[in-house]
C-alpha positions, 0 to 999 in steps of 0.5 A: 132477280135470282138469276141477276144475282147467281151472274152477278148482274152480268148479262151475256153479250147480245147475238146477231139477228143472223145467228138467232135465225140459225138457233130458230132453225136448229131448234125447229130441226131438232123438233122434227118439224119436217113437212113441206110447204109451198112458198111463194115469193117475188124475186125482181118482177116475178112470182117464184114458187117452190117447196121447202121444209118447215123448219127452214122457215122461221126467222126472227122477224116472223117470231116478232110478227107472229107474237104481235098477232097473239098480243093484238087478236088474243089466242 
């Protein structure tokens, strides 16, 4: 309640998922999460495998899924 009162109940403008994803990646990069992982994805009907740095992988939908799994299975 103190925070709401401090800002006179004015909430910040919501951000887009794309901007939120950029913030997540910036935070991961700043935390030096730099190890390289192998990642396979489907492009058309083909499986494509490549290597990516971990900081570039998290997205908001990934965080939602991870959060739901923690709630479902506990930590």
